[in-house]
MDAnalysis code that builds the backbone (N, CA, C; Angstrom):
import MDAnalysis as mda
import numpy as np

u = mda.Universe.empty(342, n_residues=114, atom_resindex=np.repeat(np.arange(114), 3), trajectory=True)
u.add_TopologyAttr("name", ["N", "CA", "C"] * 114)
u.add_TopologyAttr("resid", np.arange(1, 115))
u.add_TopologyAttr("resname", ["MET", "ILE", "ARG", "THR", "VAL", "LEU", "PHE", "LEU", "GLY", "ILE", "SER", "ASN", "LEU", "PHE", "MET", "THR", "PHE", "ALA", "TRP", "TYR", "GLY", "HIS", "LEU", "LYS", "ASN", "LEU", "LYS", "SER", "SER", "ALA", "LEU", "TRP", "VAL", "ALA", "ILE", "ILE", "VAL", "SER", "TRP", "SER", "ILE", "ALA", "LEU", "PHE", "GLU", "TYR", "CYS", "PHE", "GLN", "VAL", "PRO", "ALA", "ASN", "ARG", "ILE", "GLY", "TYR", "GLN", "PHE", "PHE", "SER", "LEU", "PRO", "GLN", "LEU", "LYS", "VAL", "VAL", "GLN", "GLU", "ILE", "ILE", "THR", "MET", "ILE", "VAL", "PHE", "ALA", "ALA", "PHE", "ALA", "VAL", "PHE", "TYR", "MET", "GLY", "VAL", "PRO", "VAL", "THR", "ARG", "ASN", "LEU", "LEU", "TRP", "ALA", "GLY", "LEU", "CYS", "LEU", "ILE", "GLY", "ALA", "ALA", "PHE", "PHE", "ILE", "PHE", "ARG", "ASP", "GLY", "LEU", "PRO", "GLY"])
u.atoms.positions = np.array([
    [-0.649, 2.058, -17.425],
    [-0.154, 2.629, -16.182],
    [-1.293, 2.854, -15.186],
    [-2.442, 3.280, -15.680],
    [-3.584, 3.545, -14.801],
    [-4.024, 2.255, -14.109],
    [-4.064, 1.148, -14.860],
    [-4.452, -0.131, -14.241],
    [-3.456, -0.532, -13.154],
    [-2.190, -0.262, -13.379],
    [-1.186, -0.583, -12.360],
    [-1.490, 0.152, -11.072],
    [-1.709, 1.447, -11.175],
    [-1.989, 2.261, -9.984],
    [-3.299, 1.823, -9.338],
    [-4.319, 1.565, -10.125],
    [-5.613, 1.128, -9.593],
    [-5.478, -0.223, -8.878],
    [-4.828, -1.181, -9.534],
    [-4.647, -2.501, -8.927],
    [-3.780, -2.428, -7.672],
    [-2.738, -1.606, -7.701],
    [-1.901, -1.455, -6.495],
    [-2.690, -0.804, -5.363],
    [-3.581, 0.127, -5.700],
    [-4.425, 0.739, -4.668],
    [-5.342, -0.283, -4.011],
    [-5.988, -1.107, -4.834],
    [-6.871, -2.153, -4.298],
    [-6.064, -3.161, -3.492],
    [-4.931, -3.566, -4.034],
    [-4.055, -4.506, -3.337],
    [-3.647, -3.971, -1.968],
    [-3.281, -2.701, -1.931],
    [-2.849, -2.109, -0.670],
    [-3.983, -1.950, 0.324],
    [-5.177, -1.770, -0.159],
    [-6.332, -1.719, 0.739],
    [-6.494, -3.067, 1.442],
    [-6.432, -4.156, 0.664],
    [-6.495, -5.487, 1.272],
    [-5.311, -5.728, 2.200],
    [-4.106, -5.331, 1.765],
    [-2.912, -5.532, 2.578],
    [-3.030, -4.810, 3.919],
    [-3.484, -3.580, 3.875],
    [-3.590, -2.790, 5.101],
    [-4.584, -3.416, 6.070],
    [-5.723, -3.875, 5.549],
    [-6.682, -4.549, 6.423],
    [-6.122, -5.872, 6.944],
    [-5.392, -6.597, 6.100],
    [-4.798, -7.869, 6.546],
    [-3.782, -7.622, 7.648],
    [-2.980, -6.581, 7.520],
    [-1.924, -6.316, 8.490],
    [-2.427, -5.658, 9.764],
    [-3.398, -4.751, 9.644],
    [-3.772, -3.927, 10.798],
    [-5.235, -3.997, 11.210],
    [-6.120, -4.490, 10.355],
    [-7.547, -4.528, 10.673],
    [-7.865, -5.350, 11.903],
    [-7.087, -6.411, 12.126],
    [-7.334, -7.270, 13.289],
    [-7.086, -6.541, 14.601],
    [-6.305, -5.465, 14.581],
    [-6.049, -4.709, 15.808],
    [-7.317, -4.053, 16.334],
    [-8.241, -3.769, 15.444],
    [-9.517, -3.180, 15.835],
    [-10.616, -4.233, 15.899],
    [-10.687, -5.084, 14.884],
    [-11.819, -5.993, 14.752],
    [-11.676, -7.300, 15.514],
    [-10.474, -7.774, 15.701],
    [-10.269, -9.093, 16.309],
    [-9.391, -9.033, 17.559],
    [-9.348, -7.896, 18.217],
    [-8.428, -7.751, 19.353],
    [-8.768, -8.689, 20.514],
    [-9.996, -9.142, 20.615],
    [-10.347, -10.072, 21.691],
    [-10.357, -11.523, 21.215],
    [-10.050, -11.752, 19.936],
    [-10.009, -13.116, 19.399],
    [-8.647, -13.743, 19.645],
    [-8.614, -15.055, 19.535],
    [-7.350, -15.769, 19.666],
    [-6.417, -15.351, 18.526],
    [-5.122, -15.413, 18.786],
    [-4.136, -15.024, 17.797],
    [-4.276, -15.840, 16.511],
    [-4.532, -17.139, 16.646],
    [-4.638, -17.983, 15.456],
    [-5.807, -17.560, 14.577],
    [-6.885, -17.052, 15.173],
    [-8.037, -16.559, 14.404],
    [-7.614, -15.330, 13.601],
    [-6.905, -14.422, 14.249],
    [-6.436, -13.219, 13.554],
    [-5.498, -13.591, 12.408],
    [-4.655, -14.585, 12.618],
    [-3.725, -15.018, 11.574],
    [-4.482, -15.595, 10.386],
    [-5.445, -16.469, 10.638],
    [-6.218, -17.082, 9.555],
    [-7.012, -16.022, 8.787],
    [-7.652, -15.117, 9.504],
    [-8.423, -14.057, 8.844],
    [-7.492, -13.164, 8.028],
    [-6.353, -12.795, 8.605],
    [-5.397, -11.938, 7.888],
    [-4.866, -12.616, 6.632],
    [-4.536, -13.892, 6.710],
    [-4.049, -14.617, 5.536],
    [-5.139, -14.736, 4.478],
    [-6.375, -14.880, 4.918],
    [-7.486, -14.958, 3.967],
    [-7.652, -13.637, 3.215],
    [-7.505, -12.536, 3.916],
    [-7.585, -11.220, 3.283],
    [-6.391, -11.017, 2.347],
    [-5.218, -11.477, 2.775],
    [-3.996, -11.307, 1.981],
    [-4.080, -12.033, 0.641],
    [-4.862, -13.099, 0.560],
    [-5.047, -13.782, -0.718],
    [-5.585, -12.810, -1.768],
    [-6.553, -11.986, -1.368],
    [-7.119, -11.011, -2.296],
    [-6.105, -9.922, -2.641],
    [-5.244, -9.583, -1.675],
    [-4.162, -8.630, -1.947],
    [-3.324, -9.125, -3.128],
    [-2.923, -10.378, -3.075],
    [-2.060, -10.923, -4.113],
    [-2.773, -11.068, -5.452],
    [-4.090, -11.236, -5.420],
    [-4.855, -11.316, -6.665],
    [-4.796, -10.002, -7.447],
    [-4.516, -8.904, -6.773],
    [-4.367, -7.608, -7.433],
    [-2.904, -7.186, -7.556],
    [-2.097, -7.543, -6.578],
    [-0.701, -7.102, -6.560],
    [0.114, -7.749, -7.669],
    [-0.048, -9.034, -7.889],
    [0.744, -9.726, -8.913],
    [0.437, -9.173, -10.311],
    [-0.842, -9.048, -10.706],
    [-1.101, -8.450, -12.025],
    [-0.638, -6.991, -12.112],
    [-0.783, -6.245, -11.025],
    [-0.337, -4.846, -11.032],
    [1.152, -4.753, -11.334],
    [1.942, -5.609, -10.708],
    [3.384, -5.568, -10.944],
    [3.741, -6.044, -12.347],
    [3.042, -7.040, -12.835],
    [3.317, -7.512, -14.202],
    [2.973, -6.446, -15.232],
    [1.849, -5.783, -15.041],
    [1.451, -4.706, -15.954],
    [2.404, -3.520, -15.802],
    [2.668, -3.139, -14.575],
    [3.502, -1.971, -14.302],
    [4.926, -2.100, -14.784],
    [5.447, -3.325, -14.786],
    [6.830, -3.549, -15.203],
    [7.015, -3.301, -16.697],
    [5.921, -3.212, -17.426],
    [5.989, -2.855, -18.847],
    [6.248, -1.363, -19.045],
    [5.927, -0.562, -18.014],
    [6.037, 0.893, -18.111],
    [7.104, 1.482, -17.198],
    [7.320, 0.856, -16.050],
    [8.225, 1.375, -15.040],
    [9.448, 0.477, -14.907],
    [10.558, 1.071, -14.487],
    [11.691, 0.250, -14.076],
    [11.319, -0.384, -12.734],
    [12.074, -1.376, -12.311],
    [11.771, -2.025, -11.033],
    [11.841, -1.033, -9.861],
    [12.879, -0.182, -9.763],
    [12.876, 0.806, -8.668],
    [11.702, 1.777, -8.741],
    [11.331, 2.193, -9.946],
    [10.183, 3.091, -10.074],
    [8.900, 2.404, -9.630],
    [8.735, 1.153, -10.019],
    [7.549, 0.397, -9.619],
    [7.473, 0.287, -8.101],
    [8.608, 0.057, -7.463],
    [8.643, -0.053, -5.999],
    [8.273, 1.269, -5.332],
    [8.786, 2.381, -5.842],
    [8.467, 3.680, -5.249],
    [6.993, 4.013, -5.440],
    [6.452, 3.722, -6.626],
    [5.014, 3.929, -6.851],
    [4.213, 3.123, -5.829],
    [4.601, 1.864, -5.637],
    [3.896, 1.004, -4.683],
    [3.986, 1.569, -3.262],
    [5.152, 2.059, -2.869],
    [5.312, 2.607, -1.515],
    [4.493, 3.875, -1.312],
    [4.417, 4.703, -2.334],
    [3.598, 5.920, -2.233],
    [2.128, 5.549, -2.082],
    [1.677, 4.604, -2.879],
    [0.290, 4.145, -2.760],
    [0.054, 3.531, -1.384],
    [1.012, 2.753, -0.906],
    [0.893, 2.152, 0.426],
    [0.726, 3.225, 1.498],
    [1.531, 4.269, 1.436],
    [1.460, 5.320, 2.454],
    [0.139, 6.078, 2.380],
    [-0.351, 6.329, 1.167],
    [-1.632, 7.023, 1.022],
    [-2.763, 6.168, 1.591],
    [-2.782, 4.892, 1.212],
    [-3.827, 3.990, 1.713],
    [-3.713, 3.846, 3.228],
    [-2.486, 3.661, 3.725],
    [-2.301, 3.504, 5.166],
    [-2.726, 4.761, 5.922],
    [-2.363, 5.936, 5.427],
    [-2.741, 7.179, 6.110],
    [-4.260, 7.320, 6.181],
    [-4.938, 7.031, 5.065],
    [-6.408, 7.101, 5.065],
    [-6.994, 6.082, 6.036],
    [-6.469, 4.858, 6.022],
    [-6.924, 3.802, 6.932],
    [-6.712, 4.218, 8.390],
    [-5.513, 4.705, 8.678],
    [-5.189, 5.080, 10.059],
    [-6.088, 6.203, 10.565],
    [-6.312, 7.197, 9.732],
    [-7.099, 8.355, 10.152],
    [-8.587, 8.032, 10.204],
    [-9.120, 7.480, 9.116],
    [-10.568, 7.319, 9.014],
    [-11.102, 6.035, 9.647],
    [-10.314, 4.972, 9.657],
    [-10.800, 3.700, 10.200],
    [-10.332, 3.464, 11.633],
    [-9.068, 3.768, 11.880],
    [-8.518, 3.501, 13.213],
    [-8.570, 4.722, 14.139],
    [-8.891, 5.891, 13.593],
    [-9.025, 7.090, 14.413],
    [-7.706, 7.701, 14.861],
    [-6.636, 7.456, 14.126],
    [-5.330, 8.023, 14.458],
    [-5.301, 9.469, 13.971],
    [-4.872, 10.402, 14.815],
    [-4.847, 11.805, 14.378],
    [-3.726, 12.060, 13.357],
    [-3.973, 13.009, 12.459],
    [-2.944, 13.446, 11.521],
    [-1.940, 14.291, 12.291],
    [-0.677, 13.931, 12.177],
    [0.375, 14.679, 12.866],
    [1.318, 15.306, 11.851],
    [2.122, 16.191, 12.333],
    [3.116, 16.822, 11.485],
    [4.079, 15.781, 10.914],
    [4.411, 14.771, 11.691],
    [5.329, 13.730, 11.212],
    [4.727, 12.924, 10.062],
    [3.430, 12.694, 10.092],
    [2.776, 12.004, 8.983],
    [2.894, 12.842, 7.710],
    [2.730, 14.136, 7.847],
    [2.870, 15.026, 6.698],
    [4.319, 15.076, 6.208],
    [5.274, 15.080, 7.127],
    [6.694, 15.051, 6.732],
    [7.019, 13.756, 5.984],
    [6.463, 12.648, 6.454],
    [6.689, 11.365, 5.777],
    [6.152, 11.426, 4.349],
    [5.004, 12.037, 4.164],
    [4.449, 12.209, 2.827],
    [5.352, 13.057, 1.946],
    [5.923, 14.081, 2.522],
    [6.854, 14.926, 1.777],
    [8.100, 14.146, 1.368],
    [8.578, 13.280, 2.241],
    [9.728, 12.430, 1.903],
    [9.398, 11.501, 0.735],
    [8.173, 10.987, 0.695],
    [7.771, 10.133, -0.424],
    [7.702, 10.921, -1.735],
    [7.296, 12.160, -1.647],
    [7.312, 13.001, -2.849],
    [8.753, 13.171, -3.330],
    [9.666, 13.353, -2.388],
    [11.085, 13.439, -2.739],
    [11.586, 12.154, -3.367],
    [11.170, 11.008, -2.833],
    [11.566, 9.715, -3.402],
    [11.061, 9.591, -4.832],
    [9.824, 10.002, -5.068],
    [9.268, 9.943, -6.422],
    [10.048, 10.856, -7.355],
    [10.399, 12.047, -6.884],
    [11.175, 12.968, -7.714],
    [12.488, 12.330, -8.145],
    [13.223, 11.768, -7.200],
    [14.536, 11.220, -7.533],
    [14.458, 9.955, -8.385],
    [13.481, 9.099, -8.127],
    [13.417, 7.843, -8.879],
    [12.918, 8.078, -10.311],
    [12.128, 9.138, -10.531],
    [11.616, 9.428, -11.864],
    [12.400, 10.544, -12.567],
    [13.416, 11.052, -11.941],
    [14.192, 12.178, -12.484],
    [14.759, 11.900, -13.870],
    [15.152, 10.680, -14.092],
    [15.705, 10.313, -15.397],
    [14.636, 9.922, -16.401],
    [13.379, 9.985, -16.012],
    [12.284, 9.645, -16.919],
    [11.924, 8.173, -16.863],
    [10.895, 7.829, -17.605],
    [10.446, 6.442, -17.675],
    [11.348, 5.666, -18.622],
    [11.504, 4.366, -18.348],
    [12.356, 3.561, -19.241],
    [11.759, 3.421, -20.629],
    [12.632, 3.134, -21.588],
    [12.192, 2.859, -22.956],
    [11.754, 4.069, -23.624],
])
């Protein structure tokens, strides 16, 4: 389970940079350059995401795996937005985090499979 979370964290770091890093780093570049760079970064995302899901599916149900991934995505995105892009922390960001905690509660309420 730990490897799943670790790999999903690394995967999401690459994903976040692939999706949003060009807004800061390549904003004056041609769109096709941003696309090529983003796709190149996304390759590394998949190198971690695919094994994470294969490993995680041994421990989690598919809905649980998805919720874990979304929580990790939000944590990575919030850190990226605040520390890299300079977006201020707002009350709505905190409310969104609380909603994810609620999602985790409901999806894991019945326990882990098997």
